C-alpha positions in Angstrom: -24.5 -13.1 -3.3 -25.1 -10.0 -5.4 -23.7 -7.4 -3.0 -20.2 -7.8 -1.7 -17.4 -5.9 0.0 -14.9 -4.2 -2.2 -12.2 -4.3 0.5 -11.4 -5.6 4.0 -13.2 -3.2 6.3 -11.3 -4.4 9.4 -8.0 -3.5 7.7 -9.3 -0.1 6.7 -10.5 0.6 10.3 -7.1 -0.6 11.6 -5.3 1.8 9.2 -7.4 4.6 10.7 -6.4 3.7 14.2 -9.4 1.6 15.1 -8.3 -1.8 16.3 -10.9 -4.4 17.1 -10.0 -4.0 20.8 -10.6 -0.2 20.7 -13.9 -0.7 18.8 -15.2 -3.1 21.4 -13.7 -1.3 24.5 -15.1 2.1 23.5 -18.4 0.5 22.5 -18.2 1.8 18.9 -19.0 -1.6 17.4 -20.1 -4.8 19.0 -18.5 -8.2 18.7 -21.3 -9.5 16.5 -20.7 -6.6 14.0 -17.0 -7.4 14.0 -17.7 -11.0 13.4 -20.0 -10.1 10.4 -17.0 -8.2 8.9 -14.7 -11.1 9.5 -17.0 -13.5 7.7 -18.0 -11.1 4.9 -21.6 -11.0 6.1 -23.4 -7.8 5.1 -23.8 -5.2 7.8 -27.1 -3.5 8.7 -27.7 0.1 7.6 -27.0 1.3 11.1 -23.7 -0.6 11.3 -22.7 0.5 7.8 -23.5 4.1 8.8 -21.2 3.8 11.8 -18.3 2.4 9.7 -18.7 5.1 7.0 -18.7 7.7 9.7 -15.4 6.3 11.2 -13.8 6.0 7.8 -15.1 9.2 6.3 -16.4 7.4 3.2 -19.6 6.6 1.3 -21.3 3.1 1.4 -20.3 2.7 -2.3 -16.7 2.9 -1.3 -17.1 -0.3 0.8 -19.7 -2.4 -1.1 -20.6 -3.1 -4.7 -23.2 -5.0 -6.7 -21.8 -8.1 -8.4 -24.5 -10.0 -10.3 -24.7 -13.7 -9.9 -23.8 -15.7 -13.0 -27.1 -17.4 -13.0 -29.6 -16.3 -15.7 -32.9 -14.7 -14.5 -36.0 -16.6 -15.4 
C-alpha cells in the first residue's frame, strides 16, 4: 500500500479526550470507521475530514505516501 498512517489515530483521539466509547455514543464516528482505524484501513475523505476537525490537524499530519518497493513497468 502506498498511502499509510503516520501515527495511531485512535491514540491521538484518546489523548484529546475522545475515547472510542465517546465517539460512538455521541455519534461522532461509527463503529465501522473505528474498525478501519484499528486495522490501518484508509478512511474516506468525509471520515478523514471529521478526524482532522477533532484533532485540529491537516490530513498530511496523519497520512503519508510511502512508495512500494516494486519497480514500475
